[in-house]
PyMOL commands that place a pseudoatom at each C-alpha (Angstrom):
pseudoatom trace, name=CA, resn=MET, resi=1, chain=A, elem=C, hetatm=0, pos=[29.884, 21.569, 0.422]
pseudoatom trace, name=CA, resn=LYS, resi=2, chain=A, elem=C, hetatm=0, pos=[32.646, 19.018, 1.109]
pseudoatom trace, name=CA, resn=LYS, resi=3, chain=A, elem=C, hetatm=0, pos=[31.151, 18.207, 4.518]
pseudoatom trace, name=CA, resn=GLY, resi=4, chain=A, elem=C, hetatm=0, pos=[27.748, 17.604, 2.899]
pseudoatom trace, name=CA, resn=LEU, resi=5, chain=A, elem=C, hetatm=0, pos=[29.246, 15.232, 0.319]
pseudoatom trace, name=CA, resn=LEU, resi=6, chain=A, elem=C, hetatm=0, pos=[31.217, 13.458, 3.030]
pseudoatom trace, name=CA, resn=ALA, resi=7, chain=A, elem=C, hetatm=0, pos=[28.024, 13.035, 5.104]
pseudoatom trace, name=CA, resn=ILE, resi=8, chain=A, elem=C, hetatm=0, pos=[26.161, 11.603, 2.096]
pseudoatom trace, name=CA, resn=PHE, resi=9, chain=A, elem=C, hetatm=0, pos=[29.054, 9.216, 1.376]
pseudoatom trace, name=CA, resn=ALA, resi=10, chain=A, elem=C, hetatm=0, pos=[29.135, 8.095, 5.029]
pseudoatom trace, name=CA, resn=MET, resi=11, chain=A, elem=C, hetatm=0, pos=[25.363, 7.503, 4.989]
pseudoatom trace, name=CA, resn=LEU, resi=12, chain=A, elem=C, hetatm=0, pos=[25.683, 5.390, 1.811]
pseudoatom trace, name=CA, resn=CYS, resi=13, chain=A, elem=C, hetatm=0, pos=[28.459, 3.342, 3.418]
pseudoatom trace, name=CA, resn=VAL, resi=14, chain=A, elem=C, hetatm=0, pos=[26.345, 2.704, 6.522]
pseudoatom trace, name=CA, resn=THR, resi=15, chain=A, elem=C, hetatm=0, pos=[23.390, 1.797, 4.304]
pseudoatom trace, name=CA, resn=ALA, resi=16, chain=A, elem=C, hetatm=0, pos=[25.496, -0.627, 2.267]
pseudoatom trace, name=CA, resn=THR, resi=17, chain=A, elem=C, hetatm=0, pos=[26.773, -2.251, 5.472]
pseudoatom trace, name=CA, resn=ALA, resi=18, chain=A, elem=C, hetatm=0, pos=[23.231, -2.591, 6.843]
pseudoatom trace, name=CA, resn=SER, resi=19, chain=A, elem=C, hetatm=0, pos=[22.059, -4.046, 3.532]
pseudoatom trace, name=CA, resn=ALA, resi=20, chain=A, elem=C, hetatm=0, pos=[24.895, -6.566, 3.551]
pseudoatom trace, name=CA, resn=GLN, resi=21, chain=A, elem=C, hetatm=0, pos=[23.778, -7.722, 6.999]
pseudoatom trace, name=CA, resn=GLY, resi=22, chain=A, elem=C, hetatm=0, pos=[20.302, -8.616, 5.735]
pseudoatom trace, name=CA, resn=TRP, resi=23, chain=A, elem=C, hetatm=0, pos=[18.548, -5.279, 6.163]
pseudoatom trace, name=CA, resn=GLY, resi=24, chain=A, elem=C, hetatm=0, pos=[17.163, -3.106, 3.397]
pseudoatom trace, name=CA, resn=PHE, resi=25, chain=A, elem=C, hetatm=0, pos=[15.021, 0.011, 3.398]
pseudoatom trace, name=CA, resn=GLY, resi=26, chain=A, elem=C, hetatm=0, pos=[13.883, 2.753, 1.075]
pseudoatom trace, name=CA, resn=PRO, resi=27, chain=A, elem=C, hetatm=0, pos=[11.052, 4.676, -0.582]
pseudoatom trace, name=CA, resn=LYS, resi=28, chain=A, elem=C, hetatm=0, pos=[8.116, 3.326, -2.633]
pseudoatom trace, name=CA, resn=VAL, resi=29, chain=A, elem=C, hetatm=0, pos=[5.639, 5.044, -4.940]
pseudoatom trace, name=CA, resn=GLY, resi=30, chain=A, elem=C, hetatm=0, pos=[2.948, 3.817, -7.284]
pseudoatom trace, name=CA, resn=ALA, resi=31, chain=A, elem=C, hetatm=0, pos=[-0.656, 3.769, -8.422]
pseudoatom trace, name=CA, resn=THR, resi=32, chain=A, elem=C, hetatm=0, pos=[-3.798, 2.353, -6.841]
pseudoatom trace, name=CA, resn=PHE, resi=33, chain=A, elem=C, hetatm=0, pos=[-6.861, 1.101, -8.659]
pseudoatom trace, name=CA, resn=ALA, resi=34, chain=A, elem=C, hetatm=0, pos=[-9.550, 0.906, -5.978]
pseudoatom trace, name=CA, resn=ASN, resi=35, chain=A, elem=C, hetatm=0, pos=[-13.163, -0.186, -5.817]
pseudoatom trace, name=CA, resn=VAL, resi=36, chain=A, elem=C, hetatm=0, pos=[-15.575, -1.448, -3.199]
pseudoatom trace, name=CA, resn=ASN, resi=37, chain=A, elem=C, hetatm=0, pos=[-17.086, -4.925, -2.895]
pseudoatom trace, name=CA, resn=GLY, resi=38, chain=A, elem=C, hetatm=0, pos=[-20.713, -5.218, -1.812]
pseudoatom trace, name=CA, resn=LEU, resi=39, chain=A, elem=C, hetatm=0, pos=[-22.219, -2.388, -3.867]
pseudoatom trace, name=CA, resn=GLU, resi=40, chain=A, elem=C, hetatm=0, pos=[-23.508, -2.844, -7.405]
pseudoatom trace, name=CA, resn=GLY, resi=41, chain=A, elem=C, hetatm=0, pos=[-22.725, -0.443, -10.226]
pseudoatom trace, name=CA, resn=THR, resi=42, chain=A, elem=C, hetatm=0, pos=[-19.411, 0.890, -8.914]
pseudoatom trace, name=CA, resn=LYS, resi=43, chain=A, elem=C, hetatm=0, pos=[-16.342, 1.535, -11.017]
pseudoatom trace, name=CA, resn=MET, resi=44, chain=A, elem=C, hetatm=0, pos=[-12.664, 1.616, -10.208]
pseudoatom trace, name=CA, resn=LYS, resi=45, chain=A, elem=C, hetatm=0, pos=[-11.003, 4.829, -9.021]
pseudoatom trace, name=CA, resn=ALA, resi=46, chain=A, elem=C, hetatm=0, pos=[-7.315, 5.519, -9.686]
pseudoatom trace, name=CA, resn=GLY, resi=47, chain=A, elem=C, hetatm=0, pos=[-5.101, 7.063, -7.022]
pseudoatom trace, name=CA, resn=VAL, resi=48, chain=A, elem=C, hetatm=0, pos=[-1.577, 7.272, -5.636]
pseudoatom trace, name=CA, resn=VAL, resi=49, chain=A, elem=C, hetatm=0, pos=[0.285, 5.211, -3.043]
pseudoatom trace, name=CA, resn=ALA, resi=50, chain=A, elem=C, hetatm=0, pos=[3.589, 6.370, -1.522]
pseudoatom trace, name=CA, resn=GLY, resi=51, chain=A, elem=C, hetatm=0, pos=[5.708, 5.653, 1.509]
pseudoatom trace, name=CA, resn=MET, resi=52, chain=A, elem=C, hetatm=0, pos=[8.704, 3.765, 2.843]
pseudoatom trace, name=CA, resn=PHE, resi=53, chain=A, elem=C, hetatm=0, pos=[9.658, 0.220, 3.791]
pseudoatom trace, name=CA, resn=ALA, resi=54, chain=A, elem=C, hetatm=0, pos=[12.167, -1.786, 5.824]
pseudoatom trace, name=CA, resn=GLU, resi=55, chain=A, elem=C, hetatm=0, pos=[12.983, -5.386, 4.916]
pseudoatom trace, name=CA, resn=ARG, resi=56, chain=A, elem=C, hetatm=0, pos=[14.809, -8.062, 6.895]
pseudoatom trace, name=CA, resn=ASP, resi=57, chain=A, elem=C, hetatm=0, pos=[16.184, -11.138, 5.138]
pseudoatom trace, name=CA, resn=ILE, resi=58, chain=A, elem=C, hetatm=0, pos=[15.604, -14.283, 7.182]
pseudoatom trace, name=CA, resn=ASN, resi=59, chain=A, elem=C, hetatm=0, pos=[17.433, -16.581, 4.739]
pseudoatom trace, name=CA, resn=ASN, resi=60, chain=A, elem=C, hetatm=0, pos=[18.091, -16.811, 0.968]
pseudoatom trace, name=CA, resn=TRP, resi=61, chain=A, elem=C, hetatm=0, pos=[14.443, -17.411, 0.054]
pseudoatom trace, name=CA, resn=PHE, resi=62, chain=A, elem=C, hetatm=0, pos=[12.398, -15.641, 2.761]
pseudoatom trace, name=CA, resn=SER, resi=63, chain=A, elem=C, hetatm=0, pos=[12.164, -12.099, 4.130]
pseudoatom trace, name=CA, resn=ILE, resi=64, chain=A, elem=C, hetatm=0, pos=[9.778, -9.938, 6.159]
pseudoatom trace, name=CA, resn=GLN, resi=65, chain=A, elem=C, hetatm=0, pos=[8.957, -6.397, 5.071]
pseudoatom trace, name=CA, resn=ALA, resi=66, chain=A, elem=C, hetatm=0, pos=[7.183, -3.678, 7.063]
pseudoatom trace, name=CA, resn=GLU, resi=67, chain=A, elem=C, hetatm=0, pos=[5.938, -0.525, 5.356]
pseudoatom trace, name=CA, resn=LEU, resi=68, chain=A, elem=C, hetatm=0, pos=[4.332, 2.813, 6.105]
pseudoatom trace, name=CA, resn=LEU, resi=69, chain=A, elem=C, hetatm=0, pos=[2.163, 3.920, 3.162]
pseudoatom trace, name=CA, resn=TRP, resi=70, chain=A, elem=C, hetatm=0, pos=[-0.295, 6.686, 2.315]
pseudoatom trace, name=CA, resn=SER, resi=71, chain=A, elem=C, hetatm=0, pos=[-2.928, 5.369, -0.098]
pseudoatom trace, name=CA, resn=GLN, resi=72, chain=A, elem=C, hetatm=0, pos=[-5.730, 7.032, -2.076]
pseudoatom trace, name=CA, resn=GLN, resi=73, chain=A, elem=C, hetatm=0, pos=[-8.767, 4.807, -2.553]
pseudoatom trace, name=CA, resn=GLY, resi=74, chain=A, elem=C, hetatm=0, pos=[-12.480, 5.096, -3.273]
pseudoatom trace, name=CA, resn=TYR, resi=75, chain=A, elem=C, hetatm=0, pos=[-14.902, 4.379, -6.087]
pseudoatom trace, name=CA, resn=HIS, resi=76, chain=A, elem=C, hetatm=0, pos=[-17.179, 5.885, -8.747]
pseudoatom trace, name=CA, resn=GLN, resi=77, chain=A, elem=C, hetatm=0, pos=[-20.903, 5.166, -8.750]
pseudoatom trace, name=CA, resn=LYS, resi=78, chain=A, elem=C, hetatm=0, pos=[-23.892, 6.105, -10.895]
pseudoatom trace, name=CA, resn=MET, resi=79, chain=A, elem=C, hetatm=0, pos=[-27.317, 6.296, -9.241]
pseudoatom trace, name=CA, resn=ALA, resi=80, chain=A, elem=C, hetatm=0, pos=[-30.469, 7.617, -10.896]
pseudoatom trace, name=CA, resn=GLY, resi=81, chain=A, elem=C, hetatm=0, pos=[-28.427, 9.008, -13.789]
pseudoatom trace, name=CA, resn=GLU, resi=82, chain=A, elem=C, hetatm=0, pos=[-26.155, 10.999, -11.471]
pseudoatom trace, name=CA, resn=ALA, resi=83, chain=A, elem=C, hetatm=0, pos=[-22.437, 10.274, -10.973]
pseudoatom trace, name=CA, resn=PHE, resi=84, chain=A, elem=C, hetatm=0, pos=[-21.005, 10.120, -7.458]
pseudoatom trace, name=CA, resn=ASP, resi=85, chain=A, elem=C, hetatm=0, pos=[-17.340, 10.047, -6.530]
pseudoatom trace, name=CA, resn=THR, resi=86, chain=A, elem=C, hetatm=0, pos=[-16.158, 8.724, -3.156]
pseudoatom trace, name=CA, resn=ARG, resi=87, chain=A, elem=C, hetatm=0, pos=[-12.543, 9.527, -2.183]
pseudoatom trace, name=CA, resn=LEU, resi=88, chain=A, elem=C, hetatm=0, pos=[-10.850, 7.838, 0.778]
pseudoatom trace, name=CA, resn=SER, resi=89, chain=A, elem=C, hetatm=0, pos=[-7.255, 8.303, 1.972]
pseudoatom trace, name=CA, resn=TYR, resi=90, chain=A, elem=C, hetatm=0, pos=[-5.593, 5.915, 4.421]
pseudoatom trace, name=CA, resn=VAL, resi=91, chain=A, elem=C, hetatm=0, pos=[-2.301, 5.584, 6.243]
pseudoatom trace, name=CA, resn=TYR, resi=92, chain=A, elem=C, hetatm=0, pos=[-1.427, 1.888, 6.111]
pseudoatom trace, name=CA, resn=LEU, resi=93, chain=A, elem=C, hetatm=0, pos=[1.044, -0.302, 7.979]
pseudoatom trace, name=CA, resn=PRO, resi=94, chain=A, elem=C, hetatm=0, pos=[1.515, -3.428, 5.818]
pseudoatom trace, name=CA, resn=VAL, resi=95, chain=A, elem=C, hetatm=0, pos=[3.475, -6.416, 7.117]
pseudoatom trace, name=CA, resn=VAL, resi=96, chain=A, elem=C, hetatm=0, pos=[4.488, -8.636, 4.209]
pseudoatom trace, name=CA, resn=THR, resi=97, chain=A, elem=C, hetatm=0, pos=[6.274, -11.950, 3.935]
pseudoatom trace, name=CA, resn=LYS, resi=98, chain=A, elem=C, hetatm=0, pos=[8.261, -12.352, 0.727]
pseudoatom trace, name=CA, resn=TYR, resi=99, chain=A, elem=C, hetatm=0, pos=[9.056, -15.800, -0.669]
pseudoatom trace, name=CA, resn=TYR, resi=100, chain=A, elem=C, hetatm=0, pos=[11.799, -15.663, -3.317]
pseudoatom trace, name=CA, resn=LEU, resi=101, chain=A, elem=C, hetatm=0, pos=[11.271, -18.140, -6.154]
pseudoatom trace, name=CA, resn=ILE, resi=102, chain=A, elem=C, hetatm=0, pos=[14.009, -17.539, -8.740]
pseudoatom trace, name=CA, resn=GLY, resi=103, chain=A, elem=C, hetatm=0, pos=[16.541, -14.728, -8.375]
pseudoatom trace, name=CA, resn=GLY, resi=104, chain=A, elem=C, hetatm=0, pos=[14.699, -11.592, -7.305]
pseudoatom trace, name=CA, resn=MET, resi=105, chain=A, elem=C, hetatm=0, pos=[11.187, -12.828, -8.207]
pseudoatom trace, name=CA, resn=ASN, resi=106, chain=A, elem=C, hetatm=0, pos=[9.034, -13.066, -5.093]
pseudoatom trace, name=CA, resn=VAL, resi=107, chain=A, elem=C, hetatm=0, pos=[5.513, -13.910, -3.989]
pseudoatom trace, name=CA, resn=GLN, resi=108, chain=A, elem=C, hetatm=0, pos=[4.109, -11.675, -1.243]
pseudoatom trace, name=CA, resn=LEU, resi=109, chain=A, elem=C, hetatm=0, pos=[1.545, -12.546, 1.431]
pseudoatom trace, name=CA, resn=GLY, resi=110, chain=A, elem=C, hetatm=0, pos=[0.503, -10.418, 4.368]
pseudoatom trace, name=CA, resn=ALA, resi=111, chain=A, elem=C, hetatm=0, pos=[-1.903, -8.022, 5.995]
pseudoatom trace, name=CA, resn=GLN, resi=112, chain=A, elem=C, hetatm=0, pos=[-2.163, -4.283, 6.342]
pseudoatom trace, name=CA, resn=PHE, resi=113, chain=A, elem=C, hetatm=0, pos=[-3.724, -2.192, 9.050]
pseudoatom trace, name=CA, resn=GLY, resi=114, chain=A, elem=C, hetatm=0, pos=[-5.070, 1.208, 8.044]
pseudoatom trace, name=CA, resn=TYR, resi=115, chain=A, elem=C, hetatm=0, pos=[-6.321, 4.435, 9.557]
pseudoatom trace, name=CA, resn=LEU, resi=116, chain=A, elem=C, hetatm=0, pos=[-8.739, 6.671, 7.617]
pseudoatom trace, name=CA, resn=VAL, resi=117, chain=A, elem=C, hetatm=0, pos=[-7.284, 10.160, 7.093]
pseudoatom trace, name=CA, resn=THR, resi=118, chain=A, elem=C, hetatm=0, pos=[-9.818, 11.760, 4.739]
pseudoatom trace, name=CA, resn=SER, resi=119, chain=A, elem=C, hetatm=0, pos=[-13.177, 10.723, 3.313]
pseudoatom trace, name=CA, resn=LYS, resi=120, chain=A, elem=C, hetatm=0, pos=[-15.189, 12.811, 0.880]
pseudoatom trace, name=CA, resn=ALA, resi=121, chain=A, elem=C, hetatm=0, pos=[-18.026, 12.189, -1.535]
pseudoatom trace, name=CA, resn=THR, resi=122, chain=A, elem=C, hetatm=0, pos=[-19.612, 14.259, -4.246]
pseudoatom trace, name=CA, resn=GLY, resi=123, chain=A, elem=C, hetatm=0, pos=[-21.975, 16.743, -2.561]
pseudoatom trace, name=CA, resn=SER, resi=124, chain=A, elem=C, hetatm=0, pos=[-20.812, 15.833, 0.968]
pseudoatom trace, name=CA, resn=PRO, resi=125, chain=A, elem=C, hetatm=0, pos=[-18.035, 17.603, 2.910]
pseudoatom trace, name=CA, resn=SER, resi=126, chain=A, elem=C, hetatm=0, pos=[-17.012, 14.492, 4.902]
pseudoatom trace, name=CA, resn=LEU, resi=127, chain=A, elem=C, hetatm=0, pos=[-18.027, 10.885, 5.312]
pseudoatom trace, name=CA, resn=LYS, resi=128, chain=A, elem=C, hetatm=0, pos=[-16.087, 10.410, 8.568]
pseudoatom trace, name=CA, resn=PRO, resi=129, chain=A, elem=C, hetatm=0, pos=[-19.251, 9.929, 10.683]
pseudoatom trace, name=CA, resn=VAL, resi=130, chain=A, elem=C, hetatm=0, pos=[-20.283, 6.995, 8.448]
pseudoatom trace, name=CA, resn=ILE, resi=131, chain=A, elem=C, hetatm=0, pos=[-16.965, 5.400, 7.417]
pseudoatom trace, name=CA, resn=ASN, resi=132, chain=A, elem=C, hetatm=0, pos=[-15.069, 3.127, 9.799]
pseudoatom trace, name=CA, resn=LYS, resi=133, chain=A, elem=C, hetatm=0, pos=[-11.820, 4.784, 10.986]
pseudoatom trace, name=CA, resn=TYR, resi=134, chain=A, elem=C, hetatm=0, pos=[-9.881, 1.509, 10.909]
pseudoatom trace, name=CA, resn=ASN, resi=135, chain=A, elem=C, hetatm=0, pos=[-9.399, -0.889, 8.029]
pseudoatom trace, name=CA, resn=VAL, resi=136, chain=A, elem=C, hetatm=0, pos=[-7.740, -4.299, 7.815]
pseudoatom trace, name=CA, resn=ASP, resi=137, chain=A, elem=C, hetatm=0, pos=[-6.820, -5.891, 4.480]
pseudoatom trace, name=CA, resn=ALA, resi=138, chain=A, elem=C, hetatm=0, pos=[-5.293, -9.198, 3.440]
pseudoatom trace, name=CA, resn=LEU, resi=139, chain=A, elem=C, hetatm=0, pos=[-2.826, -8.860, 0.602]
pseudoatom trace, name=CA, resn=VAL, resi=140, chain=A, elem=C, hetatm=0, pos=[-1.207, -11.024, -2.031]
pseudoatom trace, name=CA, resn=GLY, resi=141, chain=A, elem=C, hetatm=0, pos=[1.358, -9.867, -4.564]
pseudoatom trace, name=CA, resn=LEU, resi=142, chain=A, elem=C, hetatm=0, pos=[4.127, -10.574, -6.978]
pseudoatom trace, name=CA, resn=GLY, resi=143, chain=A, elem=C, hetatm=0, pos=[7.376, -8.628, -7.157]
pseudoatom trace, name=CA, resn=TYR, resi=144, chain=A, elem=C, hetatm=0, pos=[10.868, -8.523, -8.519]
pseudoatom trace, name=CA, resn=ASP, resi=145, chain=A, elem=C, hetatm=0, pos=[13.908, -7.162, -6.664]
pseudoatom trace, name=CA, resn=PHE, resi=146, chain=A, elem=C, hetatm=0, pos=[16.785, -6.241, -8.992]
pseudoatom trace, name=CA, resn=ASN, resi=147, chain=A, elem=C, hetatm=0, pos=[20.404, -6.437, -7.772]
pseudoatom trace, name=CA, resn=CYS, resi=148, chain=A, elem=C, hetatm=0, pos=[20.847, -2.684, -8.339]
pseudoatom trace, name=CA, resn=GLY, resi=149, chain=A, elem=C, hetatm=0, pos=[18.184, -1.899, -5.691]
pseudoatom trace, name=CA, resn=LEU, resi=150, chain=A, elem=C, hetatm=0, pos=[15.158, -1.318, -7.926]
pseudoatom trace, name=CA, resn=MET, resi=151, chain=A, elem=C, hetatm=0, pos=[11.957, -3.103, -6.821]
pseudoatom trace, name=CA, resn=ILE, resi=152, chain=A, elem=C, hetatm=0, pos=[8.762, -3.595, -8.847]
pseudoatom trace, name=CA, resn=GLU, resi=153, chain=A, elem=C, hetatm=0, pos=[5.612, -4.907, -7.129]
pseudoatom trace, name=CA, resn=GLY, resi=154, chain=A, elem=C, hetatm=0, pos=[2.010, -5.627, -7.947]
pseudoatom trace, name=CA, resn=ARG, resi=155, chain=A, elem=C, hetatm=0, pos=[-0.472, -6.377, -5.163]
pseudoatom trace, name=CA, resn=TYR, resi=156, chain=A, elem=C, hetatm=0, pos=[-4.137, -7.057, -4.586]
pseudoatom trace, name=CA, resn=ASN, resi=157, chain=A, elem=C, hetatm=0, pos=[-5.587, -5.968, -1.223]
pseudoatom trace, name=CA, resn=ILE, resi=158, chain=A, elem=C, hetatm=0, pos=[-8.964, -7.342, -0.136]
pseudoatom trace, name=CA, resn=GLY, resi=159, chain=A, elem=C, hetatm=0, pos=[-10.787, -5.673, 2.755]
pseudoatom trace, name=CA, resn=LEU, resi=160, chain=A, elem=C, hetatm=0, pos=[-11.551, -7.742, 5.839]
pseudoatom trace, name=CA, resn=THR, resi=161, chain=A, elem=C, hetatm=0, pos=[-13.467, -5.010, 7.689]
pseudoatom trace, name=CA, resn=ASN, resi=162, chain=A, elem=C, hetatm=0, pos=[-16.719, -3.291, 6.767]
pseudoatom trace, name=CA, resn=LEU, resi=163, chain=A, elem=C, hetatm=0, pos=[-16.265, 0.261, 5.459]
pseudoatom trace, name=CA, resn=GLN, resi=164, chain=A, elem=C, hetatm=0, pos=[-19.401, 1.483, 7.175]
pseudoatom trace, name=CA, resn=ARG, resi=165, chain=A, elem=C, hetatm=0, pos=[-19.564, 2.378, 10.824]
pseudoatom trace, name=CA, resn=THR, resi=166, chain=A, elem=C, hetatm=0, pos=[-23.365, 2.338, 10.907]
pseudoatom trace, name=CA, resn=ASN, resi=167, chain=A, elem=C, hetatm=0, pos=[-25.699, -0.655, 11.229]
pseudoatom trace, name=CA, resn=ASP, resi=168, chain=A, elem=C, hetatm=0, pos=[-26.540, -0.510, 7.530]
pseudoatom trace, name=CA, resn=PRO, resi=169, chain=A, elem=C, hetatm=0, pos=[-27.169, -4.020, 6.139]
pseudoatom trace, name=CA, resn=LEU, resi=170, chain=A, elem=C, hetatm=0, pos=[-24.688, -3.341, 3.305]
pseudoatom trace, name=CA, resn=ASP, resi=171, chain=A, elem=C, hetatm=0, pos=[-21.332, -4.989, 3.863]
pseudoatom trace, name=CA, resn=LEU, resi=172, chain=A, elem=C, hetatm=0, pos=[-18.898, -2.787, 1.934]
pseudoatom trace, name=CA, resn=ARG, resi=173, chain=A, elem=C, hetatm=0, pos=[-15.220, -3.749, 1.750]
pseudoatom trace, name=CA, resn=ASN, resi=174, chain=A, elem=C, hetatm=0, pos=[-12.251, -2.152, 0.004]
pseudoatom trace, name=CA, resn=ALA, resi=175, chain=A, elem=C, hetatm=0, pos=[-10.711, -3.942, -2.978]
pseudoatom trace, name=CA, resn=THR, resi=176, chain=A, elem=C, hetatm=0, pos=[-7.498, -2.365, -4.268]
pseudoatom trace, name=CA, resn=MET, resi=177, chain=A, elem=C, hetatm=0, pos=[-4.840, -3.234, -6.828]
pseudoatom trace, name=CA, resn=GLU, resi=178, chain=A, elem=C, hetatm=0, pos=[-1.474, -1.522, -6.387]
pseudoatom trace, name=CA, resn=VAL, resi=179, chain=A, elem=C, hetatm=0, pos=[1.467, -1.219, -8.772]
pseudoatom trace, name=CA, resn=MET, resi=180, chain=A, elem=C, hetatm=0, pos=[4.590, 0.174, -7.077]
pseudoatom trace, name=CA, resn=VAL, resi=181, chain=A, elem=C, hetatm=0, pos=[8.269, 0.818, -7.680]
pseudoatom trace, name=CA, resn=GLY, resi=182, chain=A, elem=C, hetatm=0, pos=[10.788, 1.245, -4.926]
pseudoatom trace, name=CA, resn=TRP, resi=183, chain=A, elem=C, hetatm=0, pos=[14.475, 1.545, -4.254]
pseudoatom trace, name=CA, resn=LYS, resi=184, chain=A, elem=C, hetatm=0, pos=[16.205, -0.643, -1.677]
pseudoatom trace, name=CA, resn=PHE, resi=185, chain=A, elem=C, hetatm=0, pos=[19.293, 0.751, 0.038]
for i in range(1, 185): cmd.bond("trace and resi %d" % i, "trace and resi %d" % (i + 1))
show_as sticks, trace
zoom trace
């Protein structure tokens, strides 16, 4: 028991030292509110986003943050009086620049590169043959980093790649709002 507590204390000391040298890392979790652009009559679908991040301070007002996130996305649609539900799950690698305005308040700009993990629709076992495996989004956000380590972020991700793999004339792109909390060590 004492060895376990000593190991945890040592890890916290190393983390504090790394943080003091301009590095920070930790977990993030939140909610997604996703839809698709390019298709009429769709409604937002709520989901979960979770993962981890590492941040490097460049100076007092600028830092770069890399993340590894799992994100639930998709949309609801009604066609001919019938409701359809499309569920997509991605693993994303966002790279974000953070510009600090006042204190911990920051504006975020960046891009994220995603890989499709699961894709299902009402009445269909899998959409993988039709949905593009890779996704690229541009992102913009606003956040606040508290001195205690707590982080609160809101982001809007706009898809740059077509969701469909086929030669369908529809150009469907993800559009996702994310609200996340994290803890920086």
